[in-house]
PDB file of N, CA, C and O in Angstrom:
ATOM      1  N   UNK A   1      79.437 100.700 107.103  1.00  0.00           N
ATOM      2  CA  UNK A   1      78.428  99.785 108.029  1.00  0.00           C
ATOM      3  C   UNK A   1      78.513 100.008 109.288  1.00  0.00           C
ATOM      4  O   UNK A   1      77.568  99.721 110.023  1.00  0.00           O
ATOM      5  N   UNK A   2      79.481 100.473 109.692  1.00  0.00           N
ATOM      6  CA  UNK A   2      79.679 100.477 111.549  1.00  0.00           C
ATOM      7  C   UNK A   2      79.167 101.991 111.825  1.00  0.00           C
ATOM      8  O   UNK A   2      78.583 102.239 112.879  1.00  0.00           O
ATOM      9  N   UNK A   3      79.416 103.073 110.782  1.00  0.00           N
ATOM     10  CA  UNK A   3      78.682 104.522 111.350  1.00  0.00           C
ATOM     11  C   UNK A   3      77.346 104.335 111.459  1.00  0.00           C
ATOM     12  O   UNK A   3      76.657 104.701 112.410  1.00  0.00           O
ATOM     13  N   UNK A   4      76.824 103.531 110.088  1.00  0.00           N
ATOM     14  CA  UNK A   4      75.574 103.508 109.807  1.00  0.00           C
ATOM     15  C   UNK A   4      74.884 102.597 111.108  1.00  0.00           C
ATOM     16  O   UNK A   4      73.827 103.097 111.492  1.00  0.00           O
ATOM     17  N   UNK A   5      75.208 101.621 111.687  1.00  0.00           N
ATOM     18  CA  UNK A   5      74.652 100.846 112.673  1.00  0.00           C
ATOM     19  C   UNK A   5      75.005 101.908 114.030  1.00  0.00           C
ATOM     20  O   UNK A   5      74.151 102.171 114.877  1.00  0.00           O
ATOM     21  N   UNK A   6      76.029 102.304 114.053  1.00  0.00           N
ATOM     22  CA  UNK A   6      76.483 103.258 115.390  1.00  0.00           C
ATOM     23  C   UNK A   6      75.037 104.461 115.608  1.00  0.00           C
ATOM     24  O   UNK A   6      74.453 104.597 116.683  1.00  0.00           O
ATOM     25  N   UNK A   7      74.707 105.182 114.404  1.00  0.00           N
ATOM     26  CA  UNK A   7      73.601 105.965 113.833  1.00  0.00           C
ATOM     27  C   UNK A   7      72.032 105.368 114.313  1.00  0.00           C
ATOM     28  O   UNK A   7      71.112 106.026 114.798  1.00  0.00           O
ATOM     29  N   UNK A   8      72.053 104.493 114.127  1.00  0.00           N
ATOM     30  CA  UNK A   8      70.723 103.384 114.019  1.00  0.00           C
ATOM     31  C   UNK A   8      70.435 103.069 115.167  1.00  0.00           C
ATOM     32  O   UNK A   8      69.292 102.754 115.499  1.00  0.00           O
ATOM     33  N   UNK A   9      71.582 103.111 116.075  1.00  0.00           N
ATOM     34  CA  UNK A   9      71.179 102.505 118.002  1.00  0.00           C
ATOM     35  C   UNK A   9      70.854 103.644 118.468  1.00  0.00           C
ATOM     36  O   UNK A   9      70.023 103.783 119.365  1.00  0.00           O
ATOM     37  N   UNK A  10      71.728 104.972 117.681  1.00  0.00           N
ATOM     38  CA  UNK A  10      71.115 106.080 118.739  1.00  0.00           C
ATOM     39  C   UNK A  10      69.707 106.115 118.580  1.00  0.00           C
ATOM     40  O   UNK A  10      69.009 106.041 119.592  1.00  0.00           O
ATOM     41  N   UNK A  11      69.141 106.224 117.365  1.00  0.00           N
ATOM     42  CA  UNK A  11      67.841 106.856 116.625  1.00  0.00           C
ATOM     43  C   UNK A  11      67.196 105.578 117.577  1.00  0.00           C
ATOM     44  O   UNK A  11      66.237 105.968 118.243  1.00  0.00           O
ATOM     45  N   UNK A  12      67.553 104.058 117.781  1.00  0.00           N
ATOM     46  CA  UNK A  12      66.608 102.926 118.368  1.00  0.00           C
ATOM     47  C   UNK A  12      66.000 103.850 119.601  1.00  0.00           C
ATOM     48  O   UNK A  12      64.865 104.207 119.918  1.00  0.00           O
ATOM     49  N   UNK A  13      67.504 104.084 120.206  1.00  0.00           N
ATOM     50  CA  UNK A  13      67.283 104.669 121.877  1.00  0.00           C
ATOM     51  C   UNK A  13      66.617 105.615 121.925  1.00  0.00           C
ATOM     52  O   UNK A  13      66.142 105.809 123.044  1.00  0.00           O
ATOM     53  N   UNK A  14      66.329 106.403 121.097  1.00  0.00           N
ATOM     54  CA  UNK A  14      65.526 107.669 120.995  1.00  0.00           C
ATOM     55  C   UNK A  14      64.163 107.056 120.011  1.00  0.00           C
ATOM     56  O   UNK A  14      63.374 107.926 119.644  1.00  0.00           O
ATOM     57  N   UNK A  15      64.023 106.373 119.807  1.00  0.00           N
ATOM     58  CA  UNK A  15      62.366 105.755 119.642  1.00  0.00           C
ATOM     59  C   UNK A  15      62.030 106.221 118.486  1.00  0.00           C
ATOM     60  O   UNK A  15      60.890 106.455 118.085  1.00  0.00           O
ATOM     61  N   UNK A  16      63.570 106.437 117.641  1.00  0.00           N
ATOM     62  CA  UNK A  16      62.954 107.227 116.305  1.00  0.00           C
ATOM     63  C   UNK A  16      62.978 106.405 114.779  1.00  0.00           C
ATOM     64  O   UNK A  16      63.505 105.292 114.769  1.00  0.00           O
ATOM     65  N   UNK A  17      62.707 106.666 114.170  1.00  0.00           N
ATOM     66  CA  UNK A  17      62.412 105.694 113.142  1.00  0.00           C
ATOM     67  C   UNK A  17      64.169 105.130 112.074  1.00  0.00           C
ATOM     68  O   UNK A  17      65.045 105.872 111.629  1.00  0.00           O
ATOM     69  N   UNK A  18      64.057 103.481 111.998  1.00  0.00           N
ATOM     70  CA  UNK A  18      65.413 103.322 111.432  1.00  0.00           C
ATOM     71  C   UNK A  18      65.583 103.966 110.105  1.00  0.00           C
ATOM     72  O   UNK A  18      64.548 104.263 109.510  1.00  0.00           O
ATOM     73  N   UNK A  19      66.574 104.193 109.620  1.00  0.00           N
ATOM     74  CA  UNK A  19      66.756 104.778 108.206  1.00  0.00           C
ATOM     75  C   UNK A  19      67.620 103.909 107.595  1.00  0.00           C
ATOM     76  O   UNK A  19      68.687 103.562 108.100  1.00  0.00           O
ATOM     77  N   UNK A  20      66.953 103.309 105.858  1.00  0.00           N
ATOM     78  CA  UNK A  20      67.583 102.429 105.296  1.00  0.00           C
ATOM     79  C   UNK A  20      69.262 102.223 105.090  1.00  0.00           C
ATOM     80  O   UNK A  20      69.804 103.248 104.677  1.00  0.00           O
ATOM     81  N   UNK A  21      69.873 101.449 105.238  1.00  0.00           N
ATOM     82  CA  UNK A  21      71.115 101.606 104.312  1.00  0.00           C
ATOM     83  C   UNK A  21      71.249 101.359 103.740  1.00  0.00           C
ATOM     84  O   UNK A  21      70.674 100.312 103.444  1.00  0.00           O
ATOM     85  N   UNK A  22      72.258 102.006 102.709  1.00  0.00           N
ATOM     86  CA  UNK A  22      72.961 102.448 101.437  1.00  0.00           C
ATOM     87  C   UNK A  22      74.389 101.726 100.948  1.00  0.00           C
ATOM     88  O   UNK A  22      75.368 102.471 100.966  1.00  0.00           O
ATOM     89  N   UNK A  23      74.519 100.874 100.679  1.00  0.00           N
ATOM     90  CA  UNK A  23      75.877 100.369 100.089  1.00  0.00           C
ATOM     91  C   UNK A  23      76.253 101.021  98.821  1.00  0.00           C
ATOM     92  O   UNK A  23      75.794 101.025  97.679  1.00  0.00           O
ATOM     93  N   UNK A  24      77.602 101.766  99.636  1.00  0.00           N
ATOM     94  CA  UNK A  24      78.358 102.729  98.647  1.00  0.00           C
ATOM     95  C   UNK A  24      79.721 102.207  98.271  1.00  0.00           C
ATOM     96  O   UNK A  24      80.530 102.376  99.183  1.00  0.00           O
ATOM     97  N   UNK A  25      80.223 101.616  97.187  1.00  0.00           N
ATOM     98  CA  UNK A  25      81.446 100.957  96.358  1.00  0.00           C
ATOM     99  C   UNK A  25      82.175 101.973  96.072  1.00  0.00           C
ATOM    100  O   UNK A  25      82.121 102.549  94.985  1.00  0.00           O
ATOM    101  N   UNK A  26      83.100 102.366  97.234  1.00  0.00           N
ATOM    102  CA  UNK A  26      84.377 103.033  96.170  1.00  0.00           C
ATOM    103  C   UNK A  26      85.555 102.875  95.954  1.00  0.00           C
ATOM    104  O   UNK A  26      86.526 103.626  96.036  1.00  0.00           O
ATOM    105  N   UNK A  27      85.402 101.675  95.622  1.00  0.00           N
ATOM    106  CA  UNK A  27      86.595 100.813  94.769  1.00  0.00           C
ATOM    107  C   UNK A  27      86.933  99.739  96.006  1.00  0.00           C
ATOM    108  O   UNK A  27      86.237  99.238  96.889  1.00  0.00           O
ATOM    109  N   UNK A  28      88.764  99.600  95.527  1.00  0.00           N
ATOM    110  CA  UNK A  28      89.253  98.791  96.006  1.00  0.00           C
ATOM    111  C   UNK A  28      90.907  98.649  95.586  1.00  0.00           C
ATOM    112  O   UNK A  28      91.363  98.577  94.445  1.00  0.00           O
ATOM    113  N   UNK A  29      91.803  98.627  97.138  1.00  0.00           N
ATOM    114  CA  UNK A  29      92.823  98.700  97.036  1.00  0.00           C
ATOM    115  C   UNK A  29      93.556  97.574  97.268  1.00  0.00           C
ATOM    116  O   UNK A  29      93.601  97.201  98.441  1.00  0.00           O
ATOM    117  N   UNK A  30      94.121  96.960  96.478  1.00  0.00           N
ATOM    118  CA  UNK A  30      95.247  95.605  96.816  1.00  0.00           C
ATOM    119  C   UNK A  30      96.403  95.483  96.803  1.00  0.00           C
ATOM    120  O   UNK A  30      96.916  95.567  95.687  1.00  0.00           O
ATOM    121  N   UNK A  31      97.215  95.268  97.845  1.00  0.00           N
ATOM    122  CA  UNK A  31      98.495  95.091  97.963  1.00  0.00           C
ATOM    123  C   UNK A  31      98.889  93.959  97.483  1.00  0.00           C
ATOM    124  O   UNK A  31      98.248  93.019  97.953  1.00  0.00           O
ATOM    125  N   UNK A  32     100.200  93.478  96.251  1.00  0.00           N
ATOM    126  CA  UNK A  32     100.220  92.036  95.248  1.00  0.00           C
ATOM    127  C   UNK A  32     101.782  92.331  95.969  1.00  0.00           C
ATOM    128  O   UNK A  32     102.633  92.672  95.147  1.00  0.00           O
ATOM    129  N   UNK A  33     102.215  92.244  97.309  1.00  0.00           N
ATOM    130  CA  UNK A  33     103.674  92.381  97.562  1.00  0.00           C
ATOM    131  C   UNK A  33     104.124  93.520  97.868  1.00  0.00           C
ATOM    132  O   UNK A  33     103.261  94.396  97.919  1.00  0.00           O
ATOM    133  N   UNK A  34     105.689  93.985  98.204  1.00  0.00           N
ATOM    134  CA  UNK A  34     105.959  94.950  98.763  1.00  0.00           C
ATOM    135  C   UNK A  34     106.303  96.203  97.790  1.00  0.00           C
ATOM    136  O   UNK A  34     106.609  97.301  98.256  1.00  0.00           O
ATOM    137  N   UNK A  35     106.217  95.909  96.219  1.00  0.00           N
ATOM    138  CA  UNK A  35     106.121  96.645  95.388  1.00  0.00           C
ATOM    139  C   UNK A  35     105.054  96.990  94.240  1.00  0.00           C
ATOM    140  O   UNK A  35     105.167  97.731  93.264  1.00  0.00           O
ATOM    141  N   UNK A  36     104.390  96.504  94.515  1.00  0.00           N
ATOM    142  CA  UNK A  36     103.021  96.704  93.137  1.00  0.00           C
ATOM    143  C   UNK A  36     101.958  96.224  93.837  1.00  0.00           C
ATOM    144  O   UNK A  36     101.839  95.144  94.415  1.00  0.00           O
ATOM    145  N   UNK A  37     100.877  97.513  93.683  1.00  0.00           N
ATOM    146  CA  UNK A  37      99.574  97.999  94.085  1.00  0.00           C
ATOM    147  C   UNK A  37      98.807  97.931  93.093  1.00  0.00           C
ATOM    148  O   UNK A  37      99.138  98.776  92.261  1.00  0.00           O
ATOM    149  N   UNK A  38      97.812  97.244  92.731  1.00  0.00           N
ATOM    150  CA  UNK A  38      96.439  98.004  92.076  1.00  0.00           C
ATOM    151  C   UNK A  38      95.283  98.095  93.028  1.00  0.00           C
ATOM    152  O   UNK A  38      95.280  97.698  94.193  1.00  0.00           O
ATOM    153  N   UNK A  39      94.049  98.820  92.207  1.00  0.00           N
ATOM    154  CA  UNK A  39      92.861  99.013  92.535  1.00  0.00           C
ATOM    155  C   UNK A  39      91.942  99.245  91.364  1.00  0.00           C
ATOM    156  O   UNK A  39      92.050  99.257  90.138  1.00  0.00           O
ATOM    157  N   UNK A  40      90.925  99.438  92.322  1.00  0.00           N
ATOM    158  CA  UNK A  40      89.786 100.082  91.088  1.00  0.00           C
ATOM    159  C   UNK A  40      89.378 101.449  92.030  1.00  0.00           C
ATOM    160  O   UNK A  40      89.343 101.498  93.259  1.00  0.00           O
ATOM    161  N   UNK A  41      89.122 102.386  91.195  1.00  0.00           N
ATOM    162  CA  UNK A  41      88.412 103.742  92.305  1.00  0.00           C
ATOM    163  C   UNK A  41      87.402 104.104  91.546  1.00  0.00           C
ATOM    164  O   UNK A  41      87.467 104.581  90.413  1.00  0.00           O
ATOM    165  N   UNK A  42      86.286 103.830  92.300  1.00  0.00           N
ATOM    166  CA  UNK A  42      85.098 104.642  91.681  1.00  0.00           C
ATOM    167  C   UNK A  42      84.673 106.011  92.301  1.00  0.00           C
ATOM    168  O   UNK A  42      85.062 106.379  93.410  1.00  0.00           O
ATOM    169  N   UNK A  43      83.908 106.677  91.560  1.00  0.00           N
ATOM    170  CA  UNK A  43      83.331 108.266  91.914  1.00  0.00           C
ATOM    171  C   UNK A  43      82.505 107.855  92.870  1.00  0.00           C
ATOM    172  O   UNK A  43      82.333 106.705  93.274  1.00  0.00           O
ATOM    173  N   UNK A  44      81.813 109.209  93.345  1.00  0.00           N
ATOM    174  CA  UNK A  44      81.111 109.234  94.180  1.00  0.00           C
ATOM    175  C   UNK A  44      79.464 109.407  93.847  1.00  0.00           C
ATOM    176  O   UNK A  44      78.448 109.158  94.495  1.00  0.00           O
ATOM    177  N   UNK A  45      79.793 110.114  92.141  1.00  0.00           N
ATOM    178  CA  UNK A  45      78.502 110.665  91.607  1.00  0.00           C
ATOM    179  C   UNK A  45      78.349 109.637  90.169  1.00  0.00           C
ATOM    180  O   UNK A  45      77.403 109.815  89.402  1.00  0.00           O
ATOM    181  N   UNK A  46      79.186 108.772  89.965  1.00  0.00           N
ATOM    182  CA  UNK A  46      79.228 107.870  88.643  1.00  0.00           C
ATOM    183  C   UNK A  46      79.844 106.368  89.533  1.00  0.00           C
ATOM    184  O   UNK A  46      80.454 106.003  90.538  1.00  0.00           O
ATOM    185  N   UNK A  47      79.061 105.828  88.138  1.00  0.00           N
ATOM    186  CA  UNK A  47      79.175 104.344  88.034  1.00  0.00           C
ATOM    187  C   UNK A  47      80.533 103.455  87.208  1.00  0.00           C
ATOM    188  O   UNK A  47      80.832 102.270  87.064  1.00  0.00           O
ATOM    189  N   UNK A  48      81.027 104.576  86.853  1.00  0.00           N
ATOM    190  CA  UNK A  48      82.442 104.550  85.978  1.00  0.00           C
ATOM    191  C   UNK A  48      83.624 104.007  87.267  1.00  0.00           C
ATOM    192  O   UNK A  48      83.506 104.500  88.388  1.00  0.00           O
ATOM    193  N   UNK A  49      84.341 103.340  87.088  1.00  0.00           N
ATOM    194  CA  UNK A  49      85.233 102.976  87.934  1.00  0.00           C
ATOM    195  C   UNK A  49      87.176 103.328  87.025  1.00  0.00           C
ATOM    196  O   UNK A  49      87.338 103.198  85.812  1.00  0.00           O
ATOM    197  N   UNK A  50      88.200 103.704  87.899  1.00  0.00           N
ATOM    198  CA  UNK A  50      89.134 103.794  87.148  1.00  0.00           C
ATOM    199  C   UNK A  50      90.511 103.007  87.845  1.00  0.00           C
ATOM    200  O   UNK A  50      90.954 103.018  88.993  1.00  0.00           O
ATOM    201  N   UNK A  51      90.918 102.392  86.712  1.00  0.00           N
ATOM    202  CA  UNK A  51      91.818 101.260  87.221  1.00  0.00           C
ATOM    203  C   UNK A  51      93.134 101.930  87.254  1.00  0.00           C
ATOM    204  O   UNK A  51      93.635 102.457  86.261  1.00  0.00           O
ATOM    205  N   UNK A  52      93.961 101.877  89.018  1.00  0.00           N
ATOM    206  CA  UNK A  52      94.937 102.164  88.927  1.00  0.00           C
ATOM    207  C   UNK A  52      96.234 101.491  89.411  1.00  0.00           C
ATOM    208  O   UNK A  52      96.251 100.578  90.237  1.00  0.00           O
ATOM    209  N   UNK A  53      96.985 101.861  89.002  1.00  0.00           N
ATOM    210  CA  UNK A  53      98.472 100.532  89.617  1.00  0.00           C
ATOM    211  C   UNK A  53      99.862 101.649  89.793  1.00  0.00           C
ATOM    212  O   UNK A  53     100.028 102.869  89.799  1.00  0.00           O
ATOM    213  N   UNK A  54     100.556 100.634  89.901  1.00  0.00           N
ATOM    214  CA  UNK A  54     102.023 101.319  90.449  1.00  0.00           C
ATOM    215  C   UNK A  54     101.645 102.220  91.813  1.00  0.00           C
ATOM    216  O   UNK A  54     100.822 102.163  92.726  1.00  0.00           O
ATOM    217  N   UNK A  55     103.003 103.287  91.293  1.00  0.00           N
ATOM    218  CA  UNK A  55     103.074 104.124  92.830  1.00  0.00           C
ATOM    219  C   UNK A  55     102.174 105.079  93.043  1.00  0.00           C
ATOM    220  O   UNK A  55     102.245 105.778  94.053  1.00  0.00           O
ATOM    221  N   UNK A  56     101.120 105.254  92.042  1.00  0.00           N
ATOM    222  CA  UNK A  56     100.117 106.065  92.447  1.00  0.00           C
ATOM    223  C   UNK A  56      99.230 105.057  93.606  1.00  0.00           C
ATOM    224  O   UNK A  56      98.751 105.427  94.678  1.00  0.00           O
ATOM    225  N   UNK A  57      99.202 103.809  93.052  1.00  0.00           N
ATOM    226  CA  UNK A  57      97.773 103.100  93.630  1.00  0.00           C
ATOM    227  C   UNK A  57      98.807 102.859  94.867  1.00  0.00           C
ATOM    228  O   UNK A  57      98.325 103.473  95.819  1.00  0.00           O
ATOM    229  N   UNK A  58      99.755 102.366  95.176  1.00  0.00           N
ATOM    230  CA  UNK A  58     101.236 102.565  96.318  1.00  0.00           C
ATOM    231  C   UNK A  58     100.854 103.376  97.252  1.00  0.00           C
ATOM    232  O   UNK A  58     100.713 102.868  98.364  1.00  0.00           O
ATOM    233  N   UNK A  59     100.566 104.882  97.098  1.00  0.00           N
ATOM    234  CA  UNK A  59     101.001 105.593  97.789  1.00  0.00           C
ATOM    235  C   UNK A  59      99.296 105.851  98.161  1.00  0.00           C
ATOM    236  O   UNK A  59      99.125 106.396  99.251  1.00  0.00           O
ATOM    237  N   UNK A  60      98.642 105.679  97.756  1.00  0.00           N
ATOM    238  CA  UNK A  60      96.889 105.629  98.512  1.00  0.00           C
ATOM    239  C   UNK A  60      96.688 103.963  99.413  1.00  0.00           C
ATOM    240  O   UNK A  60      95.784 103.830 100.238  1.00  0.00           O
ATOM    241  N   UNK A  61      97.423 103.102  99.168  1.00  0.00           N
ATOM    242  CA  UNK A  61      97.251 102.342  99.707  1.00  0.00           C
ATOM    243  C   UNK A  61      97.756 102.319 100.617  1.00  0.00           C
ATOM    244  O   UNK A  61      97.092 101.775 101.500  1.00  0.00           O
ATOM    245  N   UNK A  62      99.584 102.987 101.191  1.00  0.00           N
ATOM    246  CA  UNK A  62      99.564 103.648 102.367  1.00  0.00           C
ATOM    247  C   UNK A  62      98.994 104.631 103.222  1.00  0.00           C
ATOM    248  O   UNK A  62      98.918 104.686 104.449  1.00  0.00           O
ATOM    249  N   UNK A  63      98.599 105.413 102.303  1.00  0.00           N
ATOM    250  CA  UNK A  63      97.871 106.695 102.772  1.00  0.00           C
ATOM    251  C   UNK A  63      95.920 106.126 103.872  1.00  0.00           C
ATOM    252  O   UNK A  63      95.137 106.430 104.773  1.00  0.00           O
ATOM    253  N   UNK A  64      96.198 105.305 102.937  1.00  0.00           N
ATOM    254  CA  UNK A  64      94.895 104.127 103.824  1.00  0.00           C
ATOM    255  C   UNK A  64      94.642 103.573 104.609  1.00  0.00           C
ATOM    256  O   UNK A  64      93.592 103.457 105.239  1.00  0.00           O
ATOM    257  N   UNK A  65      95.852 103.015 104.713  1.00  0.00           N
ATOM    258  CA  UNK A  65      96.582 101.955 105.843  1.00  0.00           C
ATOM    259  C   UNK A  65      96.913 102.501 107.212  1.00  0.00           C
ATOM    260  O   UNK A  65      96.823 101.861 108.260  1.00  0.00           O
ATOM    261  N   UNK A  66      97.423 104.127 107.048  1.00  0.00           N
ATOM    262  CA  UNK A  66      97.944 104.806 107.874  1.00  0.00           C
ATOM    263  C   UNK A  66      96.818 105.499 108.421  1.00  0.00           C
ATOM    264  O   UNK A  66      96.792 105.775 109.621  1.00  0.00           O
ATOM    265  N   UNK A  67      95.782 105.838 107.561  1.00  0.00           N
ATOM    266  CA  UNK A  67      94.684 106.289 108.099  1.00  0.00           C
ATOM    267  C   UNK A  67      93.623 105.174 109.106  1.00  0.00           C
ATOM    268  O   UNK A  67      92.844 105.673 109.917  1.00  0.00           O
ATOM    269  N   UNK A  68      93.695 104.028 108.972  1.00  0.00           N
ATOM    270  CA  UNK A  68      93.133 102.856 109.648  1.00  0.00           C
ATOM    271  C   UNK A  68      94.084 102.684 111.106  1.00  0.00           C
ATOM    272  O   UNK A  68      93.603 102.352 112.189  1.00  0.00           O
ATOM    273  N   UNK A  69      95.364 102.954 110.884  1.00  0.00           N
ATOM    274  CA  UNK A  69      96.656 102.792 112.484  1.00  0.00           C
ATOM    275  C   UNK A  69      95.410 103.592 112.923  1.00  0.00           C
ATOM    276  O   UNK A  69      94.569 103.223 113.743  1.00  0.00           O
ATOM    277  N   UNK A  70      95.447 105.037 112.067  1.00  0.00           N
ATOM    278  CA  UNK A  70      95.616 106.416 113.263  1.00  0.00           C
ATOM    279  C   UNK A  70      94.128 106.005 114.035  1.00  0.00           C
ATOM    280  O   UNK A  70      94.180 105.958 115.264  1.00  0.00           O
ATOM    281  N   UNK A  71      92.834 105.711 113.393  1.00  0.00           N
ATOM    282  CA  UNK A  71      91.536 105.497 114.546  1.00  0.00           C
ATOM    283  C   UNK A  71      91.855 104.188 114.970  1.00  0.00           C
ATOM    284  O   UNK A  71      90.727 103.695 114.982  1.00  0.00           O
ATOM    285  N   UNK A  72      92.526 103.404 115.280  1.00  0.00           N
ATOM    286  CA  UNK A  72      92.676 102.307 115.764  1.00  0.00           C
ATOM    287  C   UNK A  72      93.589 102.139 117.285  1.00  0.00           C
ATOM    288  O   UNK A  72      93.313 101.687 118.396  1.00  0.00           O
ATOM    289  N   UNK A  73      94.705 102.713 116.711  1.00  0.00           N
ATOM    290  CA  UNK A  73      96.030 103.053 117.414  1.00  0.00           C
ATOM    291  C   UNK A  73      95.944 104.232 118.356  1.00  0.00           C
ATOM    292  O   UNK A  73      95.955 104.099 119.580  1.00  0.00           O
ATOM    293  N   UNK A  74      95.840 105.633 117.598  1.00  0.00           N
ATOM    294  CA  UNK A  74      95.633 106.802 117.874  1.00  0.00           C
ATOM    295  C   UNK A  74      97.140 107.456 117.444  1.00  0.00           C
ATOM    296  O   UNK A  74      97.873 106.530 117.093  1.00  0.00           O
ATOM    297  N   UNK A  75      97.679 108.489 117.380  1.00  0.00           N
ATOM    298  CA  UNK A  75      98.157 109.167 116.497  1.00  0.00           C
ATOM    299  C   UNK A  75     100.007 109.303 117.536  1.00  0.00           C
ATOM    300  O   UNK A  75     100.904 109.964 117.012  1.00  0.00           O
ATOM    301  N   UNK A  76     100.208 108.724 118.677  1.00  0.00           N
ATOM    302  CA  UNK A  76     101.391 108.881 118.921  1.00  0.00           C
ATOM    303  C   UNK A  76     101.956 107.199 118.838  1.00  0.00           C
ATOM    304  O   UNK A  76     103.088 106.765 118.626  1.00  0.00           O
ATOM    305  N   UNK A  77     101.034 106.693 119.026  1.00  0.00           N
ATOM    306  CA  UNK A  77     101.490 105.058 118.879  1.00  0.00           C
ATOM    307  C   UNK A  77     101.745 104.892 117.108  1.00  0.00           C
ATOM    308  O   UNK A  77     102.524 103.982 116.821  1.00  0.00           O
ATOM    309  N   UNK A  78     101.275 105.531 116.150  1.00  0.00           N
ATOM    310  CA  UNK A  78     100.983 105.355 114.785  1.00  0.00           C
ATOM    311  C   UNK A  78     102.580 105.821 114.503  1.00  0.00           C
ATOM    312  O   UNK A  78     103.247 104.940 113.962  1.00  0.00           O
ATOM    313  N   UNK A  79     103.261 107.034 114.783  1.00  0.00           N
ATOM    314  CA  UNK A  79     104.469 107.949 114.656  1.00  0.00           C
ATOM    315  C   UNK A  79     105.287 106.819 115.510  1.00  0.00           C
ATOM    316  O   UNK A  79     106.437 106.646 115.108  1.00  0.00           O
ATOM    317  N   UNK A  80     105.131 106.519 115.930  1.00  0.00           N
ATOM    318  CA  UNK A  80     106.136 105.837 117.307  1.00  0.00           C
ATOM    319  C   UNK A  80     106.559 104.827 116.158  1.00  0.00           C
ATOM    320  O   UNK A  80     107.599 104.980 115.517  1.00  0.00           O
ATOM    321  N   UNK A  81     105.481 103.558 115.905  1.00  0.00           N
ATOM    322  CA  UNK A  81     106.158 102.119 115.304  1.00  0.00           C
ATOM    323  C   UNK A  81     106.155 103.029 113.465  1.00  0.00           C
ATOM    324  O   UNK A  81     106.902 102.344 112.766  1.00  0.00           O
ATOM    325  N   UNK A  82     105.771 103.840 112.892  1.00  0.00           N
ATOM    326  CA  UNK A  82     106.350 104.560 111.804  1.00  0.00           C
ATOM    327  C   UNK A  82     107.639 104.645 112.057  1.00  0.00           C
ATOM    328  O   UNK A  82     108.535 103.857 111.755  1.00  0.00           O
ATOM    329  N   UNK A  83     107.700 105.955 112.805  1.00  0.00           N
ATOM    330  CA  UNK A  83     109.926 105.655 112.996  1.00  0.00           C
ATOM    331  C   UNK A  83     110.205 104.712 113.551  1.00  0.00           C
ATOM    332  O   UNK A  83     111.418 104.587 113.718  1.00  0.00           O
ATOM    333  N   UNK A  84     109.594 103.937 113.939  1.00  0.00           N
ATOM    334  CA  UNK A  84     110.782 102.730 114.232  1.00  0.00           C
ATOM    335  C   UNK A  84     110.755 101.900 113.039  1.00  0.00           C
ATOM    336  O   UNK A  84     111.871 101.495 112.715  1.00  0.00           O
ATOM    337  N   UNK A  85     109.633 101.475 112.172  1.00  0.00           N
ATOM    338  CA  UNK A  85     109.682 100.585 110.845  1.00  0.00           C
ATOM    339  C   UNK A  85     110.547 101.303 110.598  1.00  0.00           C
ATOM    340  O   UNK A  85     111.360 100.687 111.288  1.00  0.00           O
ATOM    341  N   UNK A  86     111.544 102.699 109.908  1.00  0.00           N
ATOM    342  CA  UNK A  86     111.677 103.518 108.986  1.00  0.00           C
ATOM    343  C   UNK A  86     112.896 103.042 109.455  1.00  0.00           C
ATOM    344  O   UNK A  86     113.520 102.639 108.473  1.00  0.00           O
ATOM    345  N   UNK A  87     113.605 102.875 110.573  1.00  0.00           N
ATOM    346  CA  UNK A  87     115.039 102.852 111.095  1.00  0.00           C
ATOM    347  C   UNK A  87     115.500 101.365 110.676  1.00  0.00           C
ATOM    348  O   UNK A  87     116.636 100.973 110.942  1.00  0.00           O
TER     349      UNK A  87
END
């Protein structure tokens, strides 16, 4: 939603027509403690969802978490904090 808003603000400032927002559900991942993660993933072209759990879901959750950290804090801080946590 934020990327759509940013593009629409630019369009508004350029006095262009605003485009409608379309919600796309890519699924959800939920961490249920240190060792359990579950989720459902939806494909971009279909309404079907796939239920995932266990190590695959945990790896996907950790990867998504790292992507969010990178976007908020930058690579240097994320690498430093990841190394500090692993010690």
